[in-house]
Legacy VTK file of the C-alpha trace (Angstrom):
# vtk DataFile Version 3.0
C-alpha trace
ASCII
DATASET POLYDATA
POINTS 123 float
57.482 25.359 17.035
55.782 25.347 13.883
55.371 21.378 14.020
53.803 21.556 17.742
50.858 23.865 16.300
49.901 21.252 13.776
50.227 18.274 15.515
48.235 20.600 17.931
45.665 21.510 15.420
45.199 17.957 13.807
44.959 16.517 17.803
42.060 18.794 18.576
40.289 18.572 15.254
40.589 14.320 15.985
39.099 14.870 18.902
36.252 17.365 17.762
35.265 14.825 15.333
35.638 12.150 17.618
33.352 14.237 20.008
30.697 14.821 17.337
30.787 10.712 17.019
29.960 9.370 20.390
27.246 12.520 20.854
25.260 11.091 17.682
26.184 7.491 18.960
24.437 8.855 22.240
21.457 9.993 20.804
20.900 7.387 18.196
20.819 5.011 21.705
18.150 7.327 23.297
16.342 7.482 20.001
16.241 3.624 20.317
15.263 3.329 24.154
12.571 6.199 23.934
10.903 4.739 20.543
11.040 1.061 20.993
7.009 -0.128 21.130
5.627 -2.253 23.836
6.320 -6.081 23.508
3.523 -7.288 22.131
1.334 -9.300 25.074
-0.943 -12.669 24.286
-3.970 -10.913 23.782
-2.174 -8.668 21.301
-0.624 -11.908 19.482
-4.033 -13.804 19.241
-5.442 -10.002 17.462
-2.976 -9.707 14.868
-3.603 -13.888 13.904
-7.046 -13.163 14.124
-7.188 -10.427 11.600
-4.600 -11.912 9.236
-7.190 -14.698 9.277
-9.811 -12.818 8.249
-7.867 -10.735 5.562
-6.445 -14.071 4.409
-10.229 -15.404 4.458
-11.690 -12.052 2.424
-9.053 -12.553 -0.286
-9.234 -16.381 -0.960
-13.531 -15.938 -1.243
-12.827 -12.899 -3.576
-10.664 -15.160 -5.628
-13.058 -18.270 -5.508
-16.175 -17.032 -5.533
-18.826 -15.615 -8.003
-20.333 -11.898 -7.335
-22.154 -8.973 -8.565
-20.399 -6.137 -7.984
-22.499 -3.553 -9.872
-25.699 -4.855 -11.561
-26.123 -1.060 -13.267
-22.965 -1.370 -15.129
-22.907 -5.206 -15.708
-19.874 -5.959 -13.488
-19.295 -8.952 -11.881
-16.445 -11.049 -10.125
-15.960 -14.622 -11.625
-13.529 -17.024 -9.993
-9.991 -16.459 -10.771
-9.706 -20.202 -12.533
-12.343 -18.950 -14.924
-11.213 -15.129 -15.450
-8.188 -16.919 -16.608
-10.005 -19.157 -18.955
-11.916 -16.697 -20.246
-8.743 -14.101 -21.120
-7.048 -16.687 -22.835
-10.102 -17.292 -24.828
-10.487 -13.621 -25.709
-6.569 -12.949 -26.478
-6.380 -15.315 -29.401
-7.479 -12.512 -31.474
-4.973 -9.676 -29.556
-7.065 -7.007 -31.262
-10.386 -7.273 -30.427
-9.470 -8.212 -26.820
-7.960 -5.031 -26.168
-10.471 -2.808 -27.711
-13.283 -5.029 -25.862
-11.044 -4.409 -22.617
-11.195 -0.520 -23.423
-14.746 -0.449 -23.486
-15.510 -2.612 -20.705
-12.913 -0.410 -18.739
-14.344 2.844 -19.472
-18.293 1.585 -18.972
-17.234 0.480 -15.365
-15.120 3.935 -14.552
-18.319 6.286 -16.309
-19.518 8.402 -14.087
-23.344 7.851 -12.535
-25.774 10.131 -14.650
-26.756 13.438 -12.786
-29.165 13.498 -10.339
-32.731 15.106 -11.985
-33.056 18.726 -10.618
-35.486 19.826 -8.112
-38.630 20.530 -9.635
-38.821 24.997 -8.560
-41.897 25.545 -6.709
-43.441 27.646 -8.833
-43.603 25.234 -11.540
LINES 1 124
123 0 1 2 3 4 5 6 7 8 9 10 11 12 13 14 15 16 17 18 19 20 21 22 23 24 25 26 27 28 29 30 31 32 33 34 35 36 37 38 39 40 41 42 43 44 45 46 47 48 49 50 51 52 53 54 55 56 57 58 59 60 61 62 63 64 65 66 67 68 69 70 71 72 73 74 75 76 77 78 79 80 81 82 83 84 85 86 87 88 89 90 91 92 93 94 95 96 97 98 99 100 101 102 103 104 105 106 107 108 109 110 111 112 113 114 115 116 117 118 119 120 121 122
C-alpha cells in the first residue's frame, strides 16, 4: 500500500509539472502571436532606407567638413583627418596635451554668463 501511494504522488507531481510547462508554452505562443509587428510594406522599407541614408550622410558630413560650433566659446568642428594630425602632434608632449585638453573641456562646458537683471521700475 505504501508503494502505491509513493508512485501515485510521483505521477501526480509529474503531471502537475508537465501541466505547468504546457500552460507556459501556450502563453508564450499566444504572446508571440498577439505581439507580432505588422509586416513591412514597400513604403515603410523605402522610408527606413531614406532615413538611414540621411543619417549616414549627416555623419559623413560631420566627419569630413569644417564647421563653427560655438563662435562665442571658440569651438569648431574639424575634419577627422586634420583632428587626428593635430592630436598626434599635440601628444608629443603628453603633460602639456592633457592640461590643454582639460582647459578646453572646461571652456566648452562653462555655463553661459548670467543675463543682466532687469532694472527696477523705481530707478
